[in-house]
C-alpha positions as CSV (number, residue, x, y, z in Angstrom):
1,M,0.0,0.1,0.0
2,D,2.8,2.6,0.8
3,R,4.0,2.4,-2.8
4,I,0.4,3.5,-4.1
5,F,0.6,6.5,-1.6
6,E,4.2,7.3,-2.7
7,E,2.8,7.1,-6.4
8,I,0.3,9.8,-5.3
9,R,2.4,12.0,-3.5
10,K,5.2,12.6,-6.0
11,L,2.7,14.0,-8.3
12,A,2.5,17.0,-5.8
13,E,5.5,18.3,-7.6
14,I,3.5,19.3,-10.7
15,P,1.8,22.7,-10.1
16,S,-0.9,22.4,-12.3
17,Y,-2.0,19.1,-10.8
18,S,-5.4,19.5,-8.2
19,K,-5.6,17.1,-5.4
20,H,-8.3,15.3,-7.6
21,D,-5.7,15.1,-10.5
22,R,-3.0,13.7,-8.3
23,F,-5.3,10.9,-6.8
24,V,-6.6,9.6,-10.2
25,Q,-3.1,9.8,-12.0
26,G,-1.3,8.2,-8.9
27,M,-3.8,5.2,-8.9
28,I,-3.3,4.7,-12.6
29,N,0.5,5.0,-12.3
30,A,0.4,2.6,-9.7
31,I,-1.6,0.1,-11.7
32,D,0.8,0.8,-14.9
33,E,3.9,0.1,-12.8
34,K,2.5,-3.0,-11.7
35,I,2.2,-2.0,-7.9
36,V,-1.0,-3.1,-7.7
37,G,-2.9,-5.5,-10.3
38,Q,-6.1,-6.6,-11.7
39,D,-8.6,-7.7,-9.1
40,E,-6.3,-6.7,-6.1
41,M,-7.6,-4.4,-3.3
42,L,-7.0,-0.7,-3.3
43,P,-6.7,1.5,0.0
44,S,-9.9,2.4,1.9
45,V,-11.1,5.8,1.8
46,N,-10.2,6.2,5.6
47,K,-6.7,5.1,5.0
48,L,-6.0,7.4,1.9
49,I,-7.4,10.5,4.1
50,K,-5.0,9.8,7.0
51,E,-2.0,9.1,4.8
52,L,-2.6,11.8,2.1
53,G,-4.5,14.4,4.1
54,F,-7.1,14.9,1.3
55,S,-10.6,15.3,2.1
56,R,-13.2,12.4,1.9
57,E,-14.9,14.3,-0.8
58,T,-11.7,14.3,-3.1
59,I,-11.1,10.7,-2.6
60,V,-14.6,9.6,-3.1
61,K,-14.8,11.6,-6.4
62,G,-11.3,10.5,-7.4
63,Y,-12.9,7.0,-7.0
64,K,-15.9,7.4,-8.7
65,D,-13.6,8.8,-11.8
66,L,-11.8,5.5,-11.7
67,I,-15.0,3.6,-11.3
68,S,-16.8,5.4,-14.4
69,R,-13.5,4.8,-16.6
70,G,-13.6,1.0,-15.9
71,I,-10.3,1.0,-13.9
72,V,-11.7,0.5,-10.2
73,E,-14.6,-1.5,-9.4
74,A,-16.6,-0.9,-5.9
75,K,-17.5,-4.2,-4.5
76,N,-20.3,-3.8,-1.6
77,R,-19.1,-3.9,2.0
78,L,-15.6,-4.9,0.7
79,G,-14.1,-1.8,-0.8
80,Y,-12.5,-0.7,-4.1
81,F,-10.5,-3.4,-6.4
82,V,-8.6,-2.9,-9.6
83,G,-11.0,-3.6,-12.3
84,N,-8.9,-3.6,-15.3
85,G,-5.2,-3.6,-15.1
86,N,-5.2,-2.1,-18.6
87,T,-5.8,1.4,-17.8
88,G,-5.7,2.5,-21.5
89,Q,-8.7,0.5,-22.1
90,T,-9.4,0.0,-25.6
91,L,-6.3,2.8,-25.8
92,N,-7.5,6.4,-26.2
93,V,-4.7,8.4,-27.8
94,A,-4.5,12.2,-28.0
95,L,-2.5,13.5,-30.9
96,L,-1.5,17.0,-30.8
97,M,-0.2,18.6,-34.1
98,Y,0.6,22.1,-35.5
99,N,-1.9,21.7,-38.3
100,L,-2.5,19.7,-41.1
101,D,-0.1,20.5,-43.8
102,T,0.6,18.1,-46.6
103,F,3.7,16.8,-45.1
104,E,2.0,16.5,-41.7
105,E,-1.0,14.4,-43.1
106,Q,1.5,12.1,-44.3
107,F,2.5,11.5,-40.7
108,Y,-1.5,11.5,-39.8
109,R,-2.2,8.8,-42.4
110,N,0.6,6.5,-41.4
111,F,0.0,6.9,-37.6
112,R,-3.7,6.4,-37.9
113,H,-3.1,3.2,-40.0
114,E,-0.5,1.7,-37.8
115,L,-2.6,2.1,-34.7
116,G,-5.2,0.1,-36.3
117,Q,-9.2,0.0,-35.8
118,H,-9.2,-0.7,-32.2
119,V,-7.4,2.2,-31.0
120,Q,-9.3,5.7,-30.6
121,L,-7.4,8.5,-32.1
122,T,-8.6,12.1,-31.2
123,T,-6.7,14.5,-33.0
124,Y,-5.9,18.6,-32.0
125,F,-4.0,21.2,-33.5
126,H,-2.0,23.9,-31.6
127,H,-0.9,25.9,-34.7
128,G,2.2,27.0,-32.9
129,N,0.1,29.0,-30.3
130,I,1.4,28.5,-26.9
131,E,-2.1,29.7,-25.3
132,I,-4.0,27.3,-27.5
133,F,-1.2,24.8,-26.7
134,E,-1.7,25.0,-23.0
135,T,-5.6,25.2,-23.1
136,I,-5.7,21.8,-24.9
137,L,-3.4,20.0,-22.6
138,L,-5.3,21.2,-19.4
139,Q,-8.4,20.0,-21.2
140,I,-7.2,16.5,-22.1
141,K,-5.1,15.8,-19.1
142,G,-5.7,12.8,-17.6
143,K,-8.4,11.5,-20.3
144,Y,-5.9,9.5,-22.4
145,G,-3.9,6.3,-22.3
146,M,-1.3,7.9,-24.5
147,Y,-0.4,11.4,-25.4
148,V,1.7,12.2,-28.7
149,V,2.7,15.9,-29.0
150,A,4.5,17.8,-31.4
151,P,6.1,20.6,-29.0
152,I,6.4,24.4,-29.7
153,P,9.7,25.9,-29.0
154,H,8.6,28.3,-26.4
155,P,9.9,29.0,-22.8
156,R,6.7,27.5,-21.2
157,T,6.6,24.3,-23.3
158,K,8.8,22.2,-20.9
159,E,6.5,23.1,-17.9
160,L,3.4,22.1,-19.6
161,L,4.8,19.0,-20.9
162,E,6.2,17.7,-17.6
163,T,2.6,17.7,-16.6
164,I,2.0,14.1,-18.8
165,P,2.9,10.8,-17.2
166,R,6.3,9.6,-19.0
167,N,4.7,6.6,-19.6
168,K,2.0,7.8,-21.5
169,F,4.0,10.8,-23.5
170,L,5.5,10.3,-26.9
171,M,7.3,13.5,-28.5
172,F,7.2,13.9,-32.2
173,D,8.3,16.5,-35.0
174,R,10.5,18.9,-33.3
175,Y,12.7,18.3,-30.4
176,E,12.0,20.1,-27.0
177,Q,14.6,19.3,-24.1
178,L,12.8,17.8,-20.9
179,D,14.6,16.6,-17.5
180,G,15.5,12.8,-17.8
181,E,14.6,10.2,-20.3
182,F,11.4,10.6,-22.4
183,N,10.1,9.1,-25.5
184,H,10.6,11.0,-28.8
185,I,10.7,10.5,-32.6
186,T,12.0,13.8,-33.6
187,Q,14.0,15.8,-36.1
188,E,17.2,17.8,-35.9
189,F,17.6,20.8,-38.1
190,G,20.9,22.4,-37.4
191,D,23.5,20.0,-38.3
192,A,21.3,18.3,-40.8
193,S,20.5,21.2,-42.8
194,Y,24.3,22.5,-42.9
195,A,24.9,18.8,-44.0
196,I,22.3,19.4,-47.1
197,F,23.9,22.4,-48.0
198,S,27.2,21.5,-48.0
199,K,26.2,18.7,-50.6
200,L,24.5,21.0,-52.6
201,A,27.3,23.6,-52.7
202,P,28.7,22.8,-56.2
203,K,25.4,23.4,-57.4
204,I,24.7,26.7,-55.4
205,K,28.1,28.2,-56.5
206,Q,26.7,27.9,-60.0
207,Y,24.5,31.1,-59.2
208,D,25.2,34.4,-58.3
209,E,23.4,34.6,-55.0
210,F,21.5,32.3,-52.4
211,V,18.5,34.0,-51.0
212,F,16.6,32.4,-47.8
213,Y,13.0,33.8,-47.4
214,H,12.6,33.5,-43.5
215,S,10.2,35.7,-41.2
216,Q,11.6,36.1,-37.7
217,N,7.9,35.5,-36.6
218,S,7.4,32.2,-38.4
219,L,7.3,28.8,-36.9
220,D,10.4,28.3,-39.2
221,P,13.1,26.2,-37.2
222,K,15.6,28.6,-36.1
223,E,18.6,25.9,-36.2
224,I,18.1,26.3,-40.2
225,V,18.7,30.1,-39.8
226,A,22.2,29.4,-38.0
227,S,23.2,26.8,-40.8
228,F,22.4,28.9,-43.6
229,K,24.6,31.6,-42.1
230,K,27.5,29.3,-41.3
231,F,27.0,27.9,-44.6
232,L,27.7,31.0,-46.5
233,K,30.7,32.0,-44.4
234,D,32.2,28.5,-44.6
235,F,31.7,28.2,-48.2
236,G,32.3,31.7,-49.5
237,V,28.9,31.9,-50.8
238,K,27.2,35.3,-51.4
239,G,23.6,35.2,-50.0
240,H,21.4,36.9,-47.5
241,I,18.0,36.2,-45.5
242,E,14.7,38.1,-46.5
243,E,11.5,38.5,-44.6
244,E,9.2,37.6,-47.2
245,Y,8.9,36.6,-51.2
246,I,7.5,39.8,-53.0
247,P,5.6,38.4,-56.0
248,G,7.3,39.1,-59.3
249,S,10.7,39.6,-57.9
250,V,12.4,36.4,-59.0
251,E,15.7,37.2,-61.0
252,K,17.6,35.1,-63.1
253,G,21.1,33.8,-61.5
254,K,19.8,33.3,-57.9
255,V,19.0,30.3,-55.8
256,Y,15.9,30.9,-53.8
257,F,15.1,28.8,-50.6
258,T,11.9,28.7,-48.7
259,L,10.1,26.7,-46.0
260,D,6.9,28.6,-46.9
261,N,4.9,26.6,-49.3
262,F,2.8,29.9,-50.2
263,A,6.0,31.8,-51.3
264,L,7.4,28.4,-53.1
265,W,4.3,28.3,-55.4
266,Q,4.4,32.0,-55.9
267,I,8.1,31.8,-57.3
268,M,7.4,28.9,-59.4
269,R,4.4,31.0,-60.9
270,D,6.6,33.9,-61.5
271,C,9.2,31.8,-63.1
272,K,6.7,30.6,-65.6
273,A,5.5,34.3,-66.1
274,K,8.8,35.5,-66.9
275,K,10.0,32.1,-68.8
276,L,12.6,31.5,-66.5
277,K,13.6,27.6,-65.9
278,P,14.4,26.5,-62.5
279,G,17.8,24.4,-62.5
280,K,19.1,26.4,-65.4
281,D,18.3,30.2,-65.4
282,L,18.0,30.1,-61.3
283,G,17.8,27.6,-58.7
284,V,14.9,26.9,-56.3
285,L,15.2,24.8,-52.9
286,S,12.1,23.7,-50.7
287,H,12.0,21.9,-47.2
288,N,9.5,19.2,-46.1
289,D,8.9,16.8,-49.2
290,E,5.3,16.1,-50.4
291,P,4.0,14.4,-53.5
292,A,3.1,17.8,-55.2
293,K,6.8,18.8,-55.1
294,E,7.9,15.4,-56.1
295,I,5.5,15.4,-59.5
296,I,6.7,19.0,-60.2
297,G,10.4,17.8,-59.7
298,I,11.2,20.5,-56.9
299,T,14.5,19.9,-55.2
300,T,13.6,19.4,-51.3
301,F,15.3,18.2,-48.1
302,S,12.8,16.5,-45.7
303,S,12.3,13.8,-43.0
304,D,10.4,11.0,-43.9
305,F,6.9,11.8,-42.3
306,S,5.4,8.7,-43.5
307,Q,8.1,6.7,-41.7
308,M,8.0,9.0,-38.5
309,G,4.1,8.4,-38.5
310,K,4.7,4.6,-38.9
311,I,7.4,4.3,-36.1
312,A,5.2,6.8,-33.8
313,G,2.2,4.0,-34.1
314,E,4.4,1.3,-33.6
315,A,5.9,2.8,-30.4
316,V,2.5,3.8,-29.1
317,L,1.2,0.1,-29.5
318,S,4.5,-1.5,-28.2
319,K,4.9,1.0,-25.4
320,E,8.7,0.4,-25.6
321,K,11.4,3.1,-25.2
322,I,12.0,5.0,-28.0
323,Q,14.5,7.9,-28.5
324,L,14.9,8.4,-32.2
325,T,16.3,11.3,-34.3
326,V,14.8,10.8,-37.9
327,P,17.4,11.6,-40.6
328,M,17.0,14.5,-43.2
329,I,16.9,13.4,-46.5
330,L,17.9,15.3,-49.7
331,F,15.8,14.9,-52.9
332,D,18.0,16.2,-55.7
333,R,15.6,17.0,-58.5
334,H,15.4,19.3,-61.5
335,T,15.2,22.8,-59.6
336,L,18.7,23.2,-58.5
């Protein structure tokens, strides 16, 4: 019994957890950690009040919550027992993504397929907004057997993610450092982008200038900016960063690089209007590969989001530890 109390007490370190949250999640953690198993008796209300100092109302309400989920059973005059050692039940998974761009849809489709029909998946979108991110996490706290989250690079992100039990958490897409070990299937942008630029250096040097469209207010990974600047310096390439692409400003002799699909398609449209051939008159480089870019023949570099989704689905089902950095791949096509 003492270890059950300890699982509940340790959650006091999470500021956003109420006593109710600590009781419910602590019980779930005790079951997940095999401290108490199916059909085994749980502490009485009076014993919990004495050990934890919680009110009778908090304990009774917490047990009712666990009973409603099928995790705990109340047996008349006998007490409370573990009703189902599988706290995930049919496994309810919360997926928190940036949005549903084409490349993220590739992740979603493969993730959903890998989970199979018997897993309940609910998808949320934070759009890179920390307030929305926090609101969603507060709303879904304690309601799912697994939380698969694409984090936001923000000072408050770490604190918010620390509220999710590690055995129910999988980080994907971008990497944000948390204390201790945690499961993640994420990208690395700094060294990987520099390696791609270096590989493309002979082609880039055939042009007069390398232009990167990047807004400081965008969600673009900042590591790519640092890699771009380092590449220009190390390889003696003339280039600069501009806030945004101005429609109609495309010029012969330059390499244009953008992470913004809207800007990319405008550049391609302007090339057609000015009868400039990408890969000959100028260069075009994009990030995050997708079918349309493959069909048109645009040179890109990207993680394999389809594979990332498949691996994430496998990790959720197996519940095995995983710390994977997905490699960045160059798709060398006609535009550079």
